[in-house]
C-alpha positions as CSV (number, residue, x, y, z in Angstrom):
1,X,17.5,0.8,-38.2
2,X,16.2,-2.8,-37.6
3,X,12.6,-1.7,-37.0
4,X,12.4,-0.2,-40.4
5,X,11.8,-3.8,-41.6
6,X,8.6,-4.0,-39.7
7,X,5.1,-2.9,-40.6
8,X,3.5,-0.4,-38.3
9,X,0.0,-0.1,-36.8
10,X,-1.9,2.8,-35.2
11,X,-1.9,2.6,-31.4
12,X,-3.3,4.9,-28.7
13,X,-0.4,4.7,-26.3
14,X,-1.7,7.2,-23.8
15,X,-5.4,6.4,-24.1
16,X,-6.0,10.0,-25.1
17,X,-7.4,9.5,-28.6
18,X,-4.1,10.4,-30.2
19,X,-2.8,7.5,-32.3
20,X,0.9,6.9,-33.0
21,X,2.4,4.5,-35.5
22,X,4.2,1.8,-33.7
23,X,6.0,-1.4,-34.8
24,X,3.8,-4.4,-35.3
25,X,5.3,-7.4,-33.5
26,X,2.5,-9.8,-34.0
27,X,4.5,-11.8,-36.6
28,X,6.9,-12.7,-33.8
29,X,4.7,-15.5,-32.6
30,X,6.5,-18.4,-34.4
31,X,9.9,-17.3,-33.3
32,X,8.7,-16.7,-29.7
33,X,7.3,-20.3,-29.6
34,X,10.6,-21.6,-30.9
35,X,12.5,-19.8,-28.1
36,X,10.1,-21.1,-25.5
37,X,10.5,-24.7,-26.7
38,X,14.2,-24.9,-27.3
39,X,16.0,-24.2,-23.9
40,X,19.4,-24.5,-25.6
41,X,18.8,-21.1,-27.3
42,X,18.5,-19.0,-24.1
43,X,19.8,-18.3,-20.7
44,X,18.9,-16.2,-17.7
45,X,20.8,-13.1,-16.5
46,X,20.2,-10.4,-13.9
47,X,19.7,-6.8,-15.0
48,X,21.8,-4.4,-12.9
49,X,20.3,-1.3,-11.4
50,X,19.9,1.4,-14.0
51,X,20.9,-0.7,-16.9
52,X,19.0,0.2,-20.1
53,X,17.8,-2.3,-22.7
54,X,20.3,-0.9,-25.3
55,X,23.2,-1.1,-22.7
56,X,22.3,-4.7,-21.9
57,X,22.2,-5.6,-25.6
58,X,25.7,-4.2,-26.0
59,X,27.0,-6.0,-22.9
60,X,25.6,-9.3,-24.1
61,X,26.1,-9.0,-27.9
62,X,28.5,-6.2,-28.5
63,X,25.8,-4.3,-30.4
64,X,22.8,-2.2,-29.2
65,X,20.5,-3.3,-32.0
66,X,19.3,-6.5,-30.3
67,X,17.5,-4.8,-27.4
68,X,14.1,-5.7,-29.0
69,X,14.8,-9.4,-28.5
70,X,14.1,-9.0,-24.8
71,X,10.5,-8.5,-25.7
72,X,10.4,-11.8,-27.5
73,X,11.8,-13.9,-24.7
74,X,9.9,-12.3,-21.8
75,X,6.1,-12.2,-22.4
76,X,5.5,-10.0,-19.3
77,X,7.7,-7.3,-20.9
78,X,5.1,-5.5,-22.9
79,X,6.8,-2.2,-23.1
80,X,10.2,-0.8,-21.9
81,X,8.7,2.3,-20.2
82,X,6.6,0.5,-17.6
83,X,7.9,-3.1,-17.4
84,X,11.7,-2.8,-17.7
85,X,13.5,-3.3,-14.3
86,X,14.0,-0.1,-12.4
87,X,16.5,1.2,-9.9
88,X,15.3,2.2,-6.5
89,X,14.7,5.8,-7.4
90,X,12.9,5.0,-10.6
91,X,10.7,2.4,-8.9
92,X,9.6,4.8,-6.2
93,X,8.7,7.5,-8.7
94,X,6.9,4.9,-10.8
95,X,4.9,3.5,-7.9
96,X,4.0,6.9,-6.5
97,X,2.7,8.0,-9.9
98,X,0.9,4.8,-10.7
99,X,-1.1,4.6,-7.5
100,X,-3.1,7.8,-7.6
101,X,-4.5,9.8,-4.7
102,X,-3.9,9.4,-1.0
103,X,-4.9,6.7,1.6
104,X,-6.4,7.8,4.9
105,X,-5.5,4.9,7.3
106,X,-7.7,4.3,10.3
107,X,-8.3,1.8,13.1
108,X,-12.0,2.9,13.2
109,X,-14.6,0.7,11.5
110,X,-15.5,1.8,8.0
111,X,-18.5,-0.5,7.7
112,X,-21.5,1.6,6.5
113,X,-19.5,4.8,6.6
114,X,-19.2,7.4,3.9
115,X,-20.3,7.0,0.3
116,X,-18.3,6.7,-2.9
117,X,-17.9,10.1,-4.6
118,X,-18.5,12.0,-1.4
119,X,-16.4,15.0,-0.6
120,X,-14.5,14.8,2.7
121,X,-12.5,17.3,4.7
122,X,-9.6,17.1,7.0
123,X,-10.6,18.8,10.3
124,X,-7.1,20.1,11.1
125,X,-5.7,20.7,7.6
126,X,-9.0,21.8,6.0
127,X,-7.9,19.9,2.9
128,X,-10.6,18.4,0.8
129,X,-11.0,15.4,-1.5
130,X,-13.4,13.0,-3.1
131,X,-13.7,9.4,-2.0
132,X,-12.6,7.0,-4.8
133,X,-12.8,3.7,-2.8
134,X,-13.6,2.5,0.7
135,X,-11.5,-0.5,1.8
136,X,-13.3,-1.9,4.8
137,X,-11.2,-5.0,5.3
138,X,-7.9,-3.1,4.9
139,X,-8.8,-0.1,7.0
140,X,-8.5,2.9,4.8
141,X,-10.2,5.2,2.3
142,X,-8.7,6.2,-1.0
143,X,-9.1,10.0,-1.6
144,X,-8.6,12.1,-4.7
145,X,-7.3,15.4,-3.2
146,X,-9.0,18.5,-4.6
147,X,-7.5,21.2,-2.4
148,X,-4.9,21.6,0.3
149,X,-2.8,18.9,1.9
150,X,-4.0,16.3,4.4
151,X,-1.9,15.9,7.5
152,X,0.5,13.0,6.9
153,X,0.6,12.3,10.6
154,X,-3.2,11.9,10.6
155,X,-6.3,13.8,11.5
156,X,-10.1,13.4,11.7
157,X,-11.7,13.0,8.3
158,X,-15.3,14.3,7.9
159,X,-17.8,13.4,5.2
160,X,-19.6,16.6,4.1
161,X,-22.7,14.8,2.9
162,X,-23.0,11.8,5.2
163,X,-21.5,13.6,8.3
164,X,-19.6,10.4,9.0
165,X,-16.2,10.8,10.5
166,X,-13.1,8.7,11.3
167,X,-9.7,9.3,12.9
168,X,-7.0,8.8,10.3
169,X,-3.7,7.6,11.8
170,X,-1.9,8.7,8.7
171,X,-2.6,10.1,5.3
172,X,-0.1,9.1,2.6
173,X,0.3,8.4,-1.1
174,X,-1.9,5.5,-2.2
175,X,1.3,3.5,-3.0
176,X,1.9,3.1,0.8
177,X,-1.6,1.7,1.4
178,X,-2.1,-2.1,1.8
179,X,-3.2,-4.2,-1.1
180,X,-4.0,-6.8,1.5
181,X,-2.9,-8.0,4.9
182,X,-1.4,-11.4,5.8
183,X,-1.8,-13.3,9.1
184,X,1.6,-13.3,10.9
185,X,1.3,-17.0,11.8
186,X,-0.3,-18.6,8.8
187,X,0.7,-16.1,6.1
188,X,-2.8,-16.3,4.7
189,X,-4.5,-13.2,3.3
190,X,-6.9,-11.9,6.0
191,X,-8.8,-8.7,7.0
192,X,-6.8,-6.2,8.9
193,X,-6.7,-6.7,12.7
194,X,-5.3,-4.4,15.4
195,X,-2.6,-7.1,16.0
196,X,-1.3,-10.2,14.3
197,X,-1.4,-9.1,10.7
198,X,1.1,-7.4,8.4
199,X,0.2,-5.1,5.5
200,X,1.5,-5.7,2.0
201,X,1.4,-2.3,0.4
202,X,1.1,-1.5,-3.3
203,X,4.8,-0.3,-3.2
204,X,5.8,-3.7,-1.6
205,X,4.1,-5.5,-4.5
206,X,5.7,-3.2,-7.1
207,X,9.1,-3.8,-5.5
208,X,8.6,-7.6,-5.5
209,X,7.5,-7.5,-9.2
210,X,10.5,-5.4,-10.0
211,X,12.9,-7.9,-8.3
212,X,11.4,-10.8,-10.3
213,X,11.7,-8.8,-13.5
214,X,15.4,-8.2,-12.9
215,X,15.9,-11.9,-13.8
216,X,15.7,-11.7,-17.6
217,X,15.5,-14.5,-20.2
218,X,17.8,-13.7,-23.1
219,X,19.0,-15.4,-26.3
220,X,22.5,-16.8,-25.9
221,X,25.1,-14.7,-27.7
222,X,26.1,-17.6,-30.0
223,X,22.6,-17.8,-31.3
224,X,21.6,-14.1,-31.6
225,X,22.6,-13.5,-35.2
226,X,20.8,-16.6,-36.4
227,X,17.6,-15.6,-34.5
228,X,18.0,-12.1,-35.9
229,X,18.1,-13.3,-39.5
230,X,15.3,-15.8,-39.0
231,X,13.1,-13.2,-37.4
232,X,13.8,-10.8,-40.2
233,X,12.8,-13.4,-42.8
234,X,9.6,-14.2,-40.8
235,X,8.7,-10.5,-40.8
236,X,9.3,-10.1,-44.5
237,X,7.1,-13.1,-45.1
């Protein structure tokens, strides 16, 4: 296996205090700079939906062992689990999991309402949760649900400490909440208005990122073996 040539380092991959031994790629800097400087060594391709790194390596080079080179040529690709282009189903699952909690959307003013960490209750559903964030300009509160299920179609939300209340027009996964709003005429980022602005949700931005990541910079097939050998020499020092 190619990575047997590499030294390993301890790394807490899940931020849970448990360290795994992973391959140390820090010696790749010189080769990465060479690839960045010499445009004759690489080209751009589009990853098809559901295509894994090993499958792309085989499609390009006739061998699965070169999948790690995609990490060298694409600095944004920090790990294959989170950053590799996803198909529609994978992307939705990823975004729903990544953006934790629910967003209670409202057209009511949130200025000087509720407090962070306050417990709130849905008047119709009787569901409860704790306020993580209050987005005054974007018109919603982010809630960590502690019991029950808030009504997706909306309901009144009551703060149990402050006794503040708003009418939520919908309560959905945080991924569907707006990261920001844009003015329909100028396309500038602006606070939410009742008309004339369009929300850009966290899912929208994840989808845009995923589309950009489908265009991958790869080493040309005629150069892959030479880069492989040079990289191996660099690692062995």
